C-alpha positions, 0 to 999 in steps of 0.5 A: 500499499502506498502512503500519501502525506498531505501538507496543509498551508495556513495563511495568516492575515496581517493585522490592521493598525491605527496611527495617532499623531501628536504635536509638541512644538517642532516634535512630531509623534506617531503612535502605531497600535494594532487593531483587535484581535491583532496583537503585538508591536508594529515595526518599520517607518513612519513618514510625516507630512506638514501642510501637504509637504513631506517633512521627514521619517521616523523609525518605530520603537515600541510602536512610537516614531518621532521626527523633530523639525521646525514648529508646524504653526497652524499647518495640518500634520499627517503620519503614514505607517508603511506596514511590516510583515505582520501589520497593515499600513495606516495613517493618521492626521491632525489639524492644529487649531489655533487657541482662542484668545479674547481681549478685554478692555476695562478702566476706572473711567467710563468710555464716553459716547465719543470713544474716550477714556479719562483714566488709564485703560487695562487690556486683559486676555482670556485664552482657551486651548483647542488642540493643545495646551497653551504655552502662555497667556499674556499678562494684563497691560495698562495703557496710561499715556494720553493719545488716540488710536492706541493699540495692544497686540499679543500672540498666543502659542500652543504646544502644538505650534498653533498660534493666534494673534489678537489686537485690541485697537482704537483705545483713546485716552485723554486725562488732561482738562481743557484750558479755560478763559472767561472774558468780560466786556462791560456786563457781558461774559464770554467763555473760551476753551481749548482741548487739543486731544479729545476736543472741546465738547462745551463751554458754558457760563451760568450767572446769578444776579443780586441787586442791593441799593442800586448795585448789581452783583453778578456771580458766575461759574464757567465750565469747559468740558471735553469729549473724554469727560474732563472738565475745568471750572472757574468762578468769579464776580463783578458788580456795576451800578444799575442805571 
């Protein structure tokens, strides 16, 4: 009797993988892991792409590959695992979303309808992370100098390179009172004022008469106001014979 040996061949399929991208400044990280029921540690290389352009490659060690270059800023980053003898290729990507930054303007003085403050102005910031923690949120800045159209600009950076630049402009500060002069011609008074920064809003004189024994005494108050809410006041009096 002849004997026949049969040899069976079993094909083992490669396991699927997932690739996860990490960004920390100029260092890119790709973590390649098997998809269940696959098990083991993938080996091989990973190619990193920044903004659609190949940046470099990294070799997997314990399932992690890194590449260090320049900070990626707000560019999208992708990583492609080429596969090995036991694991299938995979890729992952991550878009660096810039952090959210809001500037707040406060002052001990109320902003006038004309858009001016007559006290120092504080500009503070609220920073909210998105795809990565924020490296630093700017400190509050205080503007004390007189002048119009002042601004504050700050840039906030996240650990994945995402950046946001915020500008708070149109800050007008006038802490100087207007100049004031009162001129008299006979019994008439005229108000003269100048404000070279926010501009003169009003110059008014109020007068109060008091008559006694044929003599009129006029007490007057002059007030000049500018568009920042500053005011200067002068008082005076004079008398004349009623006729």
